[in-house]
C-alpha positions in Angstrom: 17.0 -15.9 70.9 17.8 -16.2 67.3 19.8 -19.1 65.9 21.8 -19.0 62.7 22.8 -21.8 60.5 26.2 -23.3 61.1 29.0 -21.7 59.0 32.2 -23.3 57.7 34.1 -22.4 60.9 31.7 -24.2 63.2 28.4 -23.5 65.1 27.7 -20.0 66.1 25.0 -19.1 68.6 23.9 -15.6 68.8 21.7 -13.9 71.3 21.3 -10.7 73.1 23.3 -10.1 76.2 22.5 -7.8 79.2 23.6 -4.7 77.1 21.5 -5.7 74.2 24.4 -6.5 71.9 24.6 -9.7 70.0 27.6 -11.8 71.0 28.7 -14.8 69.1 30.3 -17.8 71.0 31.8 -20.3 68.6 32.2 -23.9 69.5 35.8 -23.8 68.4 36.6 -21.1 70.8 35.2 -23.2 73.6 37.2 -26.2 72.6 40.4 -24.1 72.3 40.0 -22.8 75.8 39.2 -26.2 77.2 42.3 -27.7 75.5 44.6 -25.0 76.7 43.2 -25.4 80.3 43.6 -29.2 80.2 47.2 -28.7 79.0 47.9 -26.2 81.8 46.6 -28.6 84.4 48.7 -31.4 82.9 51.8 -29.3 83.0 51.3 -28.4 86.6 50.7 -32.1 87.4 54.0 -33.0 85.7 56.1 -30.2 87.3 54.7 -30.6 90.8 56.7 -33.7 91.7 59.9 -32.1 90.4 59.4 -29.1 92.7 58.5 -31.2 95.6 61.7 -33.3 95.2 63.9 -30.2 95.4 62.7 -29.3 98.9 65.0 -30.1 101.7 64.5 -33.6 103.3 63.1 -33.9 106.8 66.4 -34.6 108.4 67.9 -31.5 107.0 64.9 -29.4 108.2 65.2 -31.0 111.7 68.9 -29.9 111.8 68.2 -26.3 110.7 68.0 -25.3 114.3 69.4 -26.7 117.5 68.6 -25.8 121.1 71.2 -26.3 123.7 70.9 -26.1 127.5 73.7 -24.0 128.8 72.8 -24.0 132.5 75.5 -26.4 133.4 78.4 -24.7 131.7 80.4 -23.0 134.4 82.5 -19.8 133.8 85.7 -20.7 131.9 84.2 -23.9 130.5 83.2 -24.6 126.9 81.2 -27.4 125.3 81.1 -28.6 121.8 77.8 -29.4 120.1 76.7 -30.0 116.5 74.6 -27.9 114.1 74.1 -28.7 110.5 76.7 -31.4 110.9 79.3 -28.9 111.9 80.9 -28.5 115.4 79.8 -25.5 117.4 81.7 -24.2 120.5 79.7 -22.5 123.3 81.9 -20.9 125.9 81.1 -19.2 129.2 83.7 -16.5 129.5 85.1 -15.6 132.8 85.3 -11.9 133.8 89.1 -12.1 133.3 88.7 -13.5 129.8 86.2 -10.8 128.9 88.6 -8.1 130.2 91.5 -9.7 128.3 89.4 -9.7 125.1 88.3 -6.2 125.5 91.8 -5.0 126.3 93.1 -6.2 122.9 93.6 -3.3 120.5 91.6 -4.0 117.3 94.6 -2.7 115.3 96.6 -5.8 116.4 94.0 -8.2 114.9 94.1 -9.7 111.5 90.2 -9.7 111.3 89.3 -6.8 113.6 86.2 -7.5 115.7 85.5 -6.7 119.2 84.0 -9.1 121.7 80.8 -7.0 121.6 80.6 -7.6 117.9 80.8 -11.5 118.5 78.3 -11.7 121.4 74.8 -10.7 122.2 74.1 -7.5 124.1 73.9 -8.2 127.8 75.3 -11.7 127.3 78.9 -10.8 126.7 80.1 -13.8 128.7 78.5 -16.3 126.1 80.5 -16.8 123.0 79.0 -19.1 120.3 81.2 -19.9 117.3 81.5 -22.5 114.6 84.3 -25.0 115.6 85.8 -24.9 112.1 89.3 -23.3 111.5 89.1 -20.7 108.8 92.3 -22.0 107.2 91.5 -25.5 105.9 88.4 -26.5 107.9 90.0 -28.4 110.8 88.4 -28.5 114.2 90.5 -26.5 116.7 91.3 -27.7 120.3 90.2 -25.8 123.3 86.9 -27.2 124.4 87.7 -30.2 126.7 89.5 -30.1 130.0 93.3 -30.3 129.6 93.1 -29.4 125.9 95.8 -27.1 124.4 94.1 -23.7 124.1 97.2 -22.1 122.5 99.2 -19.0 123.6 96.1 -16.8 123.8 93.9 -19.1 125.9 91.2 -19.5 123.3 91.4 -22.2 120.6 94.3 -23.8 118.9 94.4 -25.6 115.5 97.3 -28.1 115.7 97.2 -28.9 112.0 98.9 -25.7 110.9 99.3 -23.8 114.1 96.4 -21.2 114.0 95.8 -19.7 117.5 92.6 -17.9 118.5 92.1 -15.8 121.5 89.3 -16.2 124.1 86.9 -14.3 121.7 87.6 -16.8 118.9 89.6 -14.2 117.0 92.6 -15.2 114.9 95.9 -14.1 116.5 98.7 -16.2 114.9 99.0 -18.8 112.1 97.7 -19.1 108.6 93.9 -18.7 109.3 92.7 -15.6 107.5 89.5 -15.0 109.6 88.0 -15.3 113.1 86.0 -18.3 114.0 82.6 -17.7 112.4 79.6 -16.8 114.6 76.4 -18.5 113.5 72.9 -17.0 113.9 71.7 -17.7 117.4 69.3 -16.4 120.0 68.7 -16.9 123.7 65.2 -18.6 124.0 65.5 -18.3 127.8 68.3 -17.6 130.3 69.5 -21.2 130.1 68.6 -22.2 126.5 70.3 -20.9 123.3 68.9 -21.7 119.8 71.4 -22.0 117.0 70.2 -21.3 113.5 
């Protein structure tokens, strides 16, 4: 290995590589690479806490899904539960309610959806909807015993008179859309997971 005298730009070491060519590695190049690497590590260390603080907190992650035991809900009954701090209605429709919902011509509906569009295949008797009126965000009645279910037997929002049928579809009143159906899946015959 041959060594040359330092030049004005810094030390230069020359030698022969595996290919037999002489390659010069200057000390300044090494310092530049080291400085850029150190700056990159510092930037990542400075940005990492900012990225971590943008992640959802643990309480929000815990509320991202909710499992509900539906084994005690009899046909014709409904319960109200909570998911992401919003009310959710879970209703076990009777055969008569299913027949009534299926008999409604879609042309009569403001937001045309069949009951099959709003329920899972093979589980047409289970209706899961957000319990939030699509007009101004009120919580409609129709879950507890003796509550006013409105003229269509579903849900009724007393604030402005929006009436929903047994499938949660808007029939009368100012609400523009049906009650929203959240993402849900049956984890077992008696447990539904929302979210």
